[in-house]
N, C-alpha and C positions, 0 to 999 in steps of 0.2 A: 428592515426597520432599525433605528438609527437607536443610539444611548438614551436620547432624551423620553424618545417614545416607548423604550421599553420599560422607562423607571417609572411613566405615564400609568402604563399599561399594569403595570404589579401596585399599584398604587403607594411607589416608594418616597423619600424625601431624601432630596440633596441637601448637605450641609453646608455652606457656605460662609466662611468667615475674613473679615477684614483679610487677613494675610492671602486669602486668593484674589480679591480686587486687586488690593495691593501689585500683586504681580502681574496682574493682566495689563494694568495702567503700564508697568515696564517694557513688555512686551508687543503690544498694539500700536498701532499709529492710534492718535486720538477717536477720530472719526469710528473705526472699527472699536475700538474700547467701548464706546457711545454707544453701539449698537449692542454689542455684548452684555453691557452692564445691565440694560433694561429686562434680559431673560430672570436675574435674579430677584427682579419685582414680581414674580408670581409666587404667590405665598405656598399655593397649590404644589407647587414642586419643592421650591428651595426655603431650606428656613436658615435663619441667620446664628450664628456662632459665636459668643461673645467669649474673649480667652479671659483667665481669673490671673490671677498673682502665680497661682500655683503652677498653671500653666507655663506662663511665663520662664519660672523659675526650672521646671523640668524641660522645657525647650531648650534652654542652656546649656541642662545636665548633657542632652542627646546629643546638641550639636558639637559638646568636650568630648564624649564619648565616640562620636564620631572622627577626632582627631580636625575638626573643621573643617571636614568633606564632604558633608553635608550642610546645607544652608541654613541659618536659624529660620527664615520661614518655611522651610520643609520638614524641618524638625518640628515645629508648629502643627503642621499638618500633623504629623504621626502624634502628637501630644492629643491631639482636639481628638482625634481619631480613636484612641485609645479609651480616653475618660468617656465618649458618646458609646463605644463598643459599636463601631460605625468602620465599615471598608473604605481604607484607603486607596483612591483608583486613581490611577497615574500609567503613563507611557515610561516614565523616566525609571531606565533600568539601574541605574548607582541607588536612587530613592526606593525601587520598589526591595531591592537586596537588605538595604540598611531595616527598613520600617517592617519586612516580617519579622522580624524579633521582639517588634514591638508589639504589633497591631493585626488584625485582619487587612490582606493587601490584594489586588488584585488591576488587571486590565480592564478598560473597557468593555473592550471586544470578547473577555472573559464573563462577564456579567451579562453581556445581551446573549451569550450562547444556553447558560445555565438557567435564561428565565423562562 
C-alpha cells in the first residue's frame, strides 16, 4: 500500500500550502507539475492551508534560528505543522533533524508502517 492509499484508508487529511505547490513548481518539469498538481484538487484527501502573518514571522525566526541552514519554505512547513498539530512528513534528513524540535515529524514509510 502506498502513502496516499494509506491516508485514504485511515480517512486522514493531508494539509497542502502554497509553499508545497511552489516547491513542486521548482523541482518538476512543467508537464509533470501539471499532472501532480491535479492531486491536490481532491478535497477529500487534501486541505489547503493559508499562512497568516504570524506564521510568516515565525518562519523567519526559525530560518534565523537555523542559521539560514533550513530554507524559509521548509521553516514555513514546520510552522504550519506546529500550528495545525499535524505531522510534518518528509524524507529530508536535515529538515527532520531540525523540525523534530518544533513539531511532530515522520518519513512517509514510517506513517504507512504504523497504520
